[in-house]
C-alpha positions in Angstrom: -35.5 27.4 -2.6 -32.4 26.2 -0.7 -33.4 23.9 2.1 -30.5 22.3 4.0 -30.2 18.9 5.5 -30.0 20.6 8.9 -33.3 22.3 8.4 -35.0 19.1 7.4 -33.5 17.3 10.5 -34.9 20.1 12.7 -38.3 19.9 11.0 -38.4 16.2 11.8 -37.4 16.7 15.4 -40.3 19.2 15.9 -42.8 17.0 14.0 -41.9 13.9 16.1 -41.7 15.6 19.5 -44.4 18.3 19.1 -42.5 20.8 21.3 -40.0 23.5 20.3 -38.1 23.4 23.6 -37.5 19.7 23.7 -36.9 19.6 19.9 -34.2 22.3 20.4 -32.5 20.1 23.1 -32.6 17.1 20.7 -31.0 19.2 17.9 -28.4 20.6 20.3 -29.4 24.2 19.7 -31.3 27.0 21.4 -35.1 27.3 21.1 -34.7 30.7 19.5 -32.3 29.3 16.9 -34.7 26.5 16.1 -37.7 28.9 15.8 -35.7 31.0 13.4 -34.8 28.0 11.3 -38.4 26.8 11.1 -39.6 30.3 10.1 -37.0 30.4 7.4 -38.2 27.1 6.0 -41.8 28.4 6.0 -40.7 31.5 4.3 -38.9 29.5 1.6 -41.9 27.2 1.1 -44.4 30.0 1.4 -46.6 28.1 3.8 -47.0 27.3 7.5 -45.6 23.9 8.5 -46.8 23.9 12.2 -49.8 25.2 14.1 -48.5 26.5 17.4 -50.5 26.6 20.7 -49.4 27.3 24.2 -49.4 23.6 24.9 -48.3 21.8 21.7 -47.1 22.1 18.2 -48.9 20.1 15.4 -48.3 19.8 11.7 -50.4 21.7 9.3 -51.6 20.0 6.1 -48.6 21.4 4.3 -46.4 20.0 7.1 -48.0 16.6 6.7 -47.3 16.7 3.0 -43.6 17.5 3.6 -43.1 15.0 6.4 -42.7 11.8 4.3 -40.4 13.6 1.8 -38.2 15.0 4.6 -38.0 11.5 6.2 -37.0 9.9 2.9 -34.4 12.6 2.0 -32.8 12.7 5.5 -32.9 8.9 5.8 -31.2 8.4 2.4 -28.5 11.0 3.1 -27.8 9.6 6.6 -27.5 6.1 5.1 -25.1 7.3 2.4 -23.0 9.3 5.0 -22.8 6.2 7.1 -21.7 4.0 4.2 -19.1 6.6 3.2 -17.8 6.6 6.7 -17.4 2.9 6.7 -15.7 3.0 3.4 -13.3 5.7 4.6 -12.4 3.7 7.8 -11.9 0.6 5.6 -9.6 2.6 3.3 -7.6 3.8 6.3 -7.2 0.2 7.4 -6.0 -1.0 4.0 -2.4 -0.9 2.8 -1.7 -1.5 -0.9 1.9 -2.6 -1.7 3.5 -3.2 -5.1 6.7 -5.1 -5.3 8.8 -7.1 -7.8 8.2 -10.9 -7.8 11.2 -12.1 -5.8 10.7 -9.4 -3.1 7.1 -10.5 -3.0 7.9 -14.2 -2.6 11.0 -14.0 -0.4 10.9 -10.9 1.7 7.2 -9.9 2.1 5.7 -13.2 3.5 7.8 -12.7 6.7 7.1 -9.0 6.8 3.3 -9.6 6.4 3.4 -12.2 9.1 5.1 -9.8 11.6 2.9 -6.9 10.7 -0.4 -8.9 11.1 0.7 -9.8 14.6 0.6 -6.2 15.6 -2.0 -5.0 13.2 -4.6 -7.8 12.8 -7.3 -5.5 11.5 -5.3 -4.0 8.6 -5.8 -5.6 5.2 -2.7 -5.9 3.1 -3.0 -6.0 -0.6 0.0 -7.0 -2.7 0.6 -6.5 -6.4 3.6 -8.6 -7.4 4.8 -7.3 -10.8 7.8 -6.1 -12.8 9.8 -3.1 -11.7 8.3 -0.6 -14.2 4.8 -1.6 -13.2 5.6 -1.1 -9.5 6.6 2.5 -10.4 3.4 3.0 -12.5 1.1 1.7 -9.8 2.5 4.0 -7.2 2.5 7.0 -9.6 -1.2 6.4 -10.4 -2.2 6.2 -6.8 -3.1 2.5 -7.1 -0.4 1.4 -4.6 0.5 3.2 -1.3 4.1 2.0 -1.4 6.4 0.3 -4.0 9.4 -1.8 -3.3 12.3 -2.5 -5.7 15.8 -1.7 -6.7 15.2 1.8 -8.0 18.8 3.1 -8.4 17.8 6.4 -10.0 15.3 9.1 -8.8 11.8 8.8 -10.3 9.7 11.8 -11.5 6.8 12.5 -9.1 7.9 9.9 -6.6 9.8 10.0 -3.3 12.5 7.4 -3.0 14.1 6.2 0.2 16.4 3.2 1.1 14.9 0.6 3.4 17.5 -2.2 3.4 20.9 -3.1 2.1 21.9 -6.4 0.4 25.2 -7.9 -0.8 26.0 -9.4 -4.2 26.7 -13.1 -4.0 27.8 -15.9 -6.3 25.2 -18.7 -6.9 26.8 -21.9 -8.3 25.8 -25.5 -8.9 26.6 -28.0 -6.2 26.1 -31.6 -5.3 25.4 -30.7 -1.7 22.1 -30.5 0.1 20.0 -27.3 -0.2 20.5 -24.6 2.4 24.2 -24.9 3.0 25.8 -22.1 4.9 26.8 -19.0 3.0 30.5 -18.8 2.3 32.7 -16.2 0.6 34.3 -16.1 -2.9 36.4 -13.5 -4.8 35.1 -12.1 -8.1 38.1 -13.7 -9.7 36.4 -17.1 -9.0 34.0 -16.2 -11.9 36.8 -15.8 -14.5 36.6 -19.3 -16.0 33.1 -20.5 -15.3 30.0 -20.3 -17.6 27.9 -17.3 -16.5 24.2 -16.8 -16.5 22.5 -13.4 -15.8 19.6 -11.1 -15.9 18.7 -9.2 -19.1 21.3 -6.4 -19.9 18.7 -3.7 -19.3 18.0 -4.9 -15.8 19.3 -2.3 -13.3 20.8 -5.0 -11.0 22.7 -6.5 -14.0 23.9 -3.1 -14.9 25.4 -2.8 -11.4 27.1 -6.2 -11.8 28.6 -5.7 -15.3 31.4 -3.3 -14.3 32.7 -5.8 -11.7 32.6 -8.6 -14.3 34.4 -6.4 -16.7 37.3 -6.1 -14.3 37.9 -9.8 -14.6 37.5 -9.8 -18.4 33.8 -11.1 -18.4 31.8 -7.9 -18.8 29.0 -7.5 -21.3 29.3 -10.9 -22.7 26.7 -12.6 -24.9 25.3 -14.9 -22.3 22.1 -16.6 -21.5 19.8 -14.3 -19.5 16.5 -14.7 -17.7 13.9 -12.2 -16.6 13.1 -13.7 -13.2 15.4 -14.7 -10.4 13.6 -18.0 -9.7 14.2 -19.0 -13.3 17.9 -18.0 -13.0 18.4 -20.0 -9.8 16.7 -23.0 -11.3 19.0 -22.8 -14.3 22.0 -22.7 -12.0 20.7 -25.7 -10.1 20.4 -27.5 -13.4 24.1 -27.0 -14.0 23.9 -24.5 -16.9 26.1 -21.9 -15.3 26.9 -19.6 -12.3 25.1 -16.4 -11.6 25.6 -13.2 -9.5 22.5 -12.0 -7.7 21.7 -10.1 -4.5 21.4 -11.8 -1.1 17.6 -10.9 -0.9 17.3 -14.1 -3.0 18.8 -16.3 -0.3 15.4 -17.6 0.8 14.8 -18.8 -2.8 18.3 -20.2 -3.1 17.8 -22.3 0.0 15.0 -24.1 -1.7 17.4 -25.2 -4.5 20.5 -27.3 -4.7 22.9 -24.4 -5.2 25.9 -23.0 -3.4 25.8 -19.4 -2.2 28.9 -17.3 -1.5 29.2 -13.6 -0.7 31.4 -11.9 -3.3 34.4 -10.1 -1.9 37.4 -8.2 -3.2 35.4 -6.1 -3.5 32.3 -6.6 -1.5 29.4 -4.9 -3.3 26.2 -3.7 -1.7 23.0 -2.4 -3.2 20.0 -0.7 -1.6 16.4 -1.8 -1.7 14.2 1.3 -2.1 10.7 2.2 -1.2 8.9 4.6 -3.5 5.8 6.7 -2.6 3.9 9.3 -4.5 5.2 12.8 -3.8 2.8 15.0 -1.8 0.5 12.0 -1.1 -0.3 11.3 2.5 -0.5 7.5 2.8 -2.6 5.5 5.2 -1.8 6.0 8.9 -0.4 2.4 9.1 2.2 3.0 6.4 4.9 4.1 8.8 4.3 1.0 11.0 4.6 -1.2 7.9 7.8 0.5 6.9 9.3 -0.1 10.4 8.3 -3.8 10.3 9.9 -4.1 6.9 13.2 -2.6 8.0 13.1 -4.8 11.1 12.7 -8.0 9.1 15.1 -7.3 6.2 18.4 -8.1 8.0 17.2 -11.7 8.7 16.1 -12.2 5.1 19.5 -11.4 3.6 21.6 -13.5 6.0 
């Protein structure tokens, strides 16, 4: 026995309407096709389901036994299909983003604000976590897009730049928070106490060759995992730091001086990563466009 959902639906149409012609119209098929389907059901069940007369079609005793079962099966399946459709539509309207903490706190609030203005029905879910976990979430399919400073290609992931930032000097100051950004040469760091990120941090690895040129590379200095901590330590007068301009929003909340480093000016790219071969939600391209639109304002 191999009854299909379509056969059970056709059986219910005939049982409810009592007429093959009108039941065929309801099922969007020909009367001949409907008759063949009912005969095939009767053959599989080895019993007649309907008594046919020239005026009407009525259920046999076997048909009456099948009716409640067919109603329950079709009803349950249609309910499940409906729920799956709702879940699928909801998934298509959900965007999962993974990003490092400072990107999450300083870049994404403005991006989310702009995106929600044009896509109010899209749910944005953010995982703010360390760089390695951002990579892991995207690779596992638990995030649709990851944002971070991924300076090297990653296995199984596609990597593309979405914004460019400069390196800047962050120093203690007696002035008010939010002073205009100035400029400073790398040589201005030659005689001041320095703070930094951990040596293994990819941004710190980018910074060290430039410090080495002024005789300050790879020193044993105080280091902190998070930019917010680093900026607060600078504000407390414990030293000067070199960090990217994407942290300007955070710096403006602290009593620190910010100056773009020149001679040379050093830039670094913010990357998006996505799972290779994975088709993300339809709104992913729109989110990426909003991100790239908002980034220049964040880093200036």
